[in-house]
C-alpha positions in Angstrom: -6.0 -7.9 -26.7 -9.2 -9.3 -25.3 -11.6 -6.8 -23.5 -10.8 -6.2 -20.2 -14.4 -6.2 -19.4 -15.3 -9.8 -20.6 -12.8 -11.2 -19.1 -13.7 -9.8 -15.8 -16.7 -10.6 -16.5 -16.2 -14.3 -17.2 -14.2 -14.2 -13.7 -16.7 -12.9 -11.8 -20.0 -15.7 -13.5 -16.1 -18.5 -13.0 -16.7 -17.3 -9.1 -13.2 -16.8 -9.8 -13.8 -13.2 -8.4 -16.8 -12.3 -6.4 -16.6 -8.7 -7.5 -14.2 -5.2 -8.9 -13.6 -1.9 -8.7 -11.3 -0.9 -11.6 -10.3 2.8 -12.5 -8.6 4.6 -14.8 -7.3 8.0 -16.6 -4.6 9.3 -18.4 -3.2 12.6 -18.8 -5.2 13.5 -22.5 -8.4 13.1 -20.6 -9.0 11.1 -22.9 -9.5 8.1 -21.2 -12.0 7.9 -18.0 -12.7 4.4 -16.9 -14.9 3.9 -14.3 -16.2 0.5 -14.1 -17.7 -1.8 -11.3 -18.3 -5.7 -12.2 -20.0 -8.4 -9.3 -20.8 -8.5 -6.3 -19.8 -6.9 -2.9 -21.7 -9.4 -0.8 -23.5 -12.6 -1.4 -24.7 -13.4 2.1 -27.3 -12.4 4.0 -28.4 -10.9 0.9 -26.8 -10.3 -2.7 -25.6 -6.7 -3.0 -23.6 -5.7 -6.6 -19.8 -3.6 -6.7 -20.8 -0.5 -7.2 -18.6 2.5 -8.1 -19.1 4.2 -4.6 -18.6 0.7 -2.7 -15.8 1.4 0.1 -12.9 -0.7 0.1 -10.0 -1.9 2.8 -7.4 -1.0 1.4 -4.9 -2.4 3.1 -1.1 -1.5 2.3 -2.1 1.1 -0.3 -2.6 3.3 2.3 0.9 3.6 2.4 1.1 6.0 -0.5 -1.7 8.6 1.3 0.5 8.3 4.2 3.4 9.0 1.9 1.9 12.3 0.7 1.6 13.7 4.4 5.0 12.7 5.4 5.9 15.1 1.9 3.5 18.0 2.7 5.0 18.3 6.4 8.7 18.0 4.5 7.8 20.9 2.6 6.2 23.3 5.8 9.6 22.7 7.1 8.4 20.3 9.5 11.1 17.3 9.3 13.7 16.8 6.5 13.9 13.2 4.8 17.3 12.3 6.0 16.8 14.0 10.2 16.8 11.7 12.8 13.4 11.1 13.6 13.9 9.2 16.6 13.6 12.8 18.7 10.2 12.6 17.6 9.8 8.9 18.0 11.2 7.4 21.4 10.3 3.9 20.9 11.9 3.8 17.0 15.6 6.2 18.8 15.1 2.9 21.6 15.4 -0.3 19.4 18.7 -2.1 18.7 19.5 -4.5 16.1 18.6 -8.3 16.3 21.6 -10.3 14.9 20.5 -13.3 15.3 19.2 -16.4 18.3 21.3 -18.4 20.5 20.4 -21.7 21.1 18.2 -21.7 23.8 16.4 -18.7 22.2 18.0 -15.9 23.3 17.8 -13.1 20.8 21.9 -11.8 19.8 21.2 -7.7 20.4 23.8 -5.0 18.2 23.6 -1.5 18.8 22.6 0.7 16.7 25.0 3.0 14.5 22.8 4.5 12.8 20.4 7.0 13.2 16.7 6.7 11.4 15.3 8.5 9.5 12.0 10.0 7.1 13.2 8.8 4.2 14.8 5.0 5.4 10.8 5.1 6.9 9.3 5.9 3.8 11.5 3.2 1.5 11.1 0.8 3.9 14.9 0.7 4.5 14.7 1.8 8.4 15.7 -1.9 9.6 11.6 -2.7 10.2 10.1 -5.4 9.9 6.5 -7.2 9.6 6.1 -10.2 12.1 4.2 -11.9 8.9 7.4 -11.8 6.7 10.0 -11.9 9.4 10.1 -14.6 12.0 12.5 -13.1 13.3 10.2 -10.5 15.3 8.0 -13.4 16.4 11.0 -15.0 17.6 12.2 -12.4 19.9 8.4 -11.5 21.0 8.3 -14.9 22.2 11.5 -15.2 24.2 10.2 -12.1 25.9 7.0 -13.2 26.2 5.1 -10.2 24.2 1.6 -9.6 22.7 1.3 -8.9 19.4 0.3 -5.0 20.9 -2.4 -2.8 20.0 -0.7 0.5 19.1 1.4 0.9 17.3 4.5 1.3 19.8 3.6 -2.4 20.5 3.5 -3.6 17.3 6.4 -2.2 15.6 8.4 -1.7 18.8 10.8 -4.8 18.7 14.4 -4.3 17.3 15.4 -4.0 13.9 16.8 -6.5 11.6 19.1 -4.5 10.2 21.1 -0.9 10.9 19.5 1.6 9.1 19.6 2.3 5.9 22.1 -1.1 4.9 18.9 -3.7 4.7 15.7 -3.5 3.1 12.9 -5.2 4.9 8.8 -4.9 3.8 6.8 -4.1 7.1 5.9 -1.1 9.8 8.5 2.0 8.6 4.7 3.6 7.4 2.8 2.8 10.5 5.8 4.8 12.0 5.7 7.7 9.3 1.3 8.0 10.3 2.9 8.2 14.1 5.3 10.8 12.6 2.3 13.1 10.8 0.5 12.8 13.9 3.5 13.9 16.4 3.9 16.7 14.0 1.0 17.8 13.7 -0.3 18.0 16.4 -3.7 16.2 14.5 -4.3 12.1 14.5 -3.4 11.1 11.3 -7.3 10.9 10.3 -8.0 14.4 10.8 -4.4 15.0 9.3 -5.7 13.3 6.5 -9.0 14.9 6.0 -8.1 18.3 6.4 -4.5 18.0 4.2 -5.2 15.5 1.1 -8.7 13.7 1.5 -11.3 17.6 1.8 -8.8 19.3 -0.9 -9.8 16.5 -3.8 -13.6 16.2 -3.0 -13.0 13.5 -0.9 -16.1 12.3 1.2 -15.8 8.0 1.7 -12.3 7.9 3.2 -11.7 6.7 7.1 -9.7 5.1 9.3 -12.9 3.7 11.5 -15.7 2.6 9.4 -17.6 1.7 12.5 -17.8 5.6 13.5 -19.3 6.6 10.1 -23.2 6.7 9.6 -24.8 3.7 8.4 -25.1 4.2 4.7 -21.7 4.3 4.8 -21.2 1.2 6.5 -23.9 -0.4 4.3 -21.3 0.3 1.2 -18.9 -1.4 2.6 -18.1 -4.9 0.6 -17.7 -8.3 2.2 -14.8 -9.9 2.5 -14.1 -13.0 0.1 -11.4 -15.9 0.2 -11.0 -18.9 -2.3 -11.9 -22.1 -1.3 -9.3 -24.5 -0.9 -11.6 -26.9 -2.4 -12.9 -25.6 -5.3 -10.9 -23.2 -5.9 -13.9 -20.3 -6.6 -14.2 -17.3 -4.5 -16.3 -17.8 -1.8 -17.5 -15.1 0.7 -15.8 -14.8 4.1 -18.4 -16.4 7.6 -16.7 -13.8 9.8 -15.3 -10.5 9.3 -12.1 -10.3 8.5 -9.6 -7.1 10.2 -6.5 -6.5 8.6 -5.7 -4.6 11.3 -5.1 -7.6 14.1 -6.6 -5.6 16.4 -5.0 -2.1 15.9 -6.7 0.4 18.4 -4.8 3.5 16.6 -5.1 4.7 12.8 -2.2 2.1 10.5 -0.4 5.2 8.4 0.7 1.3 6.3 -2.3 -0.9 6.8 -5.7 0.8 8.2 -7.1 3.1 5.6 -11.0 2.7 3.4 -11.9 4.0 0.7 -14.2 4.0 -3.2 -11.4 3.2 -5.7 -13.1 6.5 -7.4 -11.8 8.5 -4.7 -8.3 6.9 -4.3 -8.4 7.6 -8.1 -8.1 11.7 -7.2 -5.3 10.9 -5.3 -3.4 9.1 -8.5 -4.8 12.0 -10.3 -3.6 14.8 -8.7 0.3 13.2 -9.3 -0.2 12.1 -12.4 -1.1 15.6 -13.4 0.6 17.4 -11.2 -1.2 20.0 -10.5 -0.2 21.3 -7.0 -3.1 20.5 -5.2 -1.7 18.1 -2.7 1.8 18.2 -3.0 4.7 21.1 -5.2 6.0 19.6 -7.8 10.0 19.2 -7.0 8.2 17.7 -4.0 6.5 14.7 -6.6 9.3 14.7 -8.9 11.0 13.1 -5.6 8.4 10.7 -5.3 9.5 8.8 -9.0 13.2 9.2 -8.8 15.1 6.1 -6.9 15.6 6.7 -3.4 18.2 3.5 -2.3 21.6 3.0 -1.5 23.5 0.9 -3.0 23.3 -1.8 -0.1 19.4 -1.3 0.5 18.6 -1.7 -3.3 21.0 -5.0 -3.6 19.0 -6.0 -0.7 15.5 -5.1 -2.0 16.5 -6.6 -5.3 17.5 -10.3 -3.3 14.5 -10.4 -0.8 11.4 -12.1 -0.8 10.5 -8.3 -0.9 7.5 -9.4 -3.6 4.8 -9.6 -1.0 3.3 -7.1 -4.0 0.4 -7.7 -5.2 0.8 -8.2 -8.7 3.1 -8.3 -12.6 7.2 -8.2 -11.4 8.7 -10.0 -14.5 12.3 -10.7 -13.3 14.8 -7.8 -14.9 16.0 -6.6 -11.7 14.5 -2.8 -12.9 13.5 -2.2 -9.5 14.5 0.6 -6.8 12.3 2.9 -4.1 10.6 5.5 -4.5 8.1 7.4 -2.3 4.8 5.5 -1.7 5.8 2.6 -3.8 7.8 0.1 -5.9 10.0 1.9 -8.9 10.6 0.4 -12.1 14.0 1.4 -12.2 14.8 0.5 -16.3 13.6 -0.5 -20.0 12.7 -4.4 -19.8 9.8 -4.3 -18.0 7.0 -4.8 -21.2 5.1 -1.9 -20.9 5.4 0.3 -17.6 7.8 2.5 -18.5 10.9 4.0 -15.9 10.4 5.5 -13.1 6.5 4.4 -12.9 5.6 4.5 -9.2 3.5 1.0 -8.7 2.3 -0.5 -4.8 -1.0 -2.7 -3.6 -3.3 -4.0 -1.4 -3.4 -7.2 0.6 -7.3 -7.9 -0.6 -5.6 -8.3 -4.0 -5.8 -4.6 -4.4 -3.2 -3.0 -7.3 -2.7 1.1 -8.1 -0.1 2.1 -10.9 1.2 5.9 -12.0 3.4 6.1 -14.6 3.9 9.9 -15.4 5.8 9.2 -18.7 3.2 7.1 -19.9 0.7 9.2 -19.0 -1.8 7.0 -17.5 -2.7 5.4 -14.2 -4.9 2.9 -12.4 -6.7 1.0 -9.6 -7.9 -2.3 -9.6 -10.0 -2.4 -6.0 -11.0 -6.2 -5.3 -11.5 -7.9 -1.5 -10.6 -11.1 -1.6 -7.8 -13.2 0.5 -4.5 -14.5 0.3 -3.0 -12.2 -0.9 -1.2 -12.2 -4.6 -3.6 -14.5 -5.6 -2.3 -15.9 -9.4 -5.7 -16.0 -10.2 -6.9 -12.6 -9.8 -3.4 -11.6 -10.7 -3.8 -12.4 -13.8 -6.5 -10.1 -14.0 -4.8 -7.6 -13.3 -2.7 -7.9 -15.7 -5.3 -7.4 -18.6 -6.4 -4.4 -17.0 -2.8 -3.0 -16.5 -2.1 -3.8 -20.2 -5.5 -3.1 -21.5 -4.8 0.7 -20.1 -1.0 0.9 -21.2 -2.2 -0.4 -24.9 -5.3 2.2 -24.9 -2.8 5.1 -24.6 -0.6 3.8 -26.8 -2.9 2.7 -30.0 -6.4 4.5 -28.7 -7.6 0.7 -28.1 -11.1 0.4 -26.2 -11.0 -1.7 -23.6 
């Protein structure tokens, strides 16, 4: 195996990426890997990527929001399989769009099934993303609806199918974030601070970096884009708002955090230390959750908006928090390993069977960049090889 650090440094030198942060741990404590490479900013002055650099993690937020919701399940505030519409009025009213007439008028179908927390956590609720599902944009265009700045407005479009009967990557976890707020009486930021971040000693997580001290904002990474002419990573000329103007905390996409702090969340789940969740609750996270029809839709859909290595083994399901490896054909991931990603080409993975977890932090768009995905695979394979053979990263 080629040395992981050598490949990452070469990628920085070649301007394949501006910078990256790699963190990995194992159950034994022998692997405790923390490295930063390259730059977090090149203009107006160069600043190095460091372990305390703050990254926009986009959909990696979903793991923390999942934990928040499961904590409320443990406290008896909600169950996984009850109708959550009584807590979320807009979600309760949504119909199902089955198509469009020639003039663009939506063809609606009444809801037969309630939406449950389990369905929201597994993207089987019928909620989609407008940038993934054109039906949502068609519906909003017909009704002259703006994109919206609140969760209710942004994700209040009708469902794509009857809840529980399909699968679609979308704004379900943003609704879960709202549910956490409604049930707890706290903002999502305050809830996570009290029940997730503070218990783990996490200091650098927020949904609102603009409200943090200048020292914090100075540690934020700039966003890079892939230059279409040169193929090199270049710093974006303007700041990129991944939330597209959302004014509410987005449980599916809105957090900022350092990779060292994010590792604290993953490592707690790997070690099953009960600092966040009871052992029986954590166990559920790493088990298949989809109904047969929803799993079939997952395997047939264009779900692979996730960054990373997903061989066509058809051995996938959804756990609580990420996509689940549901078989034994993957070259290194073990059955029931959990993984997911964030749009700027970040990836996390927790494999409790192999006893490893890791996160690859990058800030480059567009998502699913093939050059970055190759680096992610090298890192992930390196972590597994170290765990199996004690090969030096």
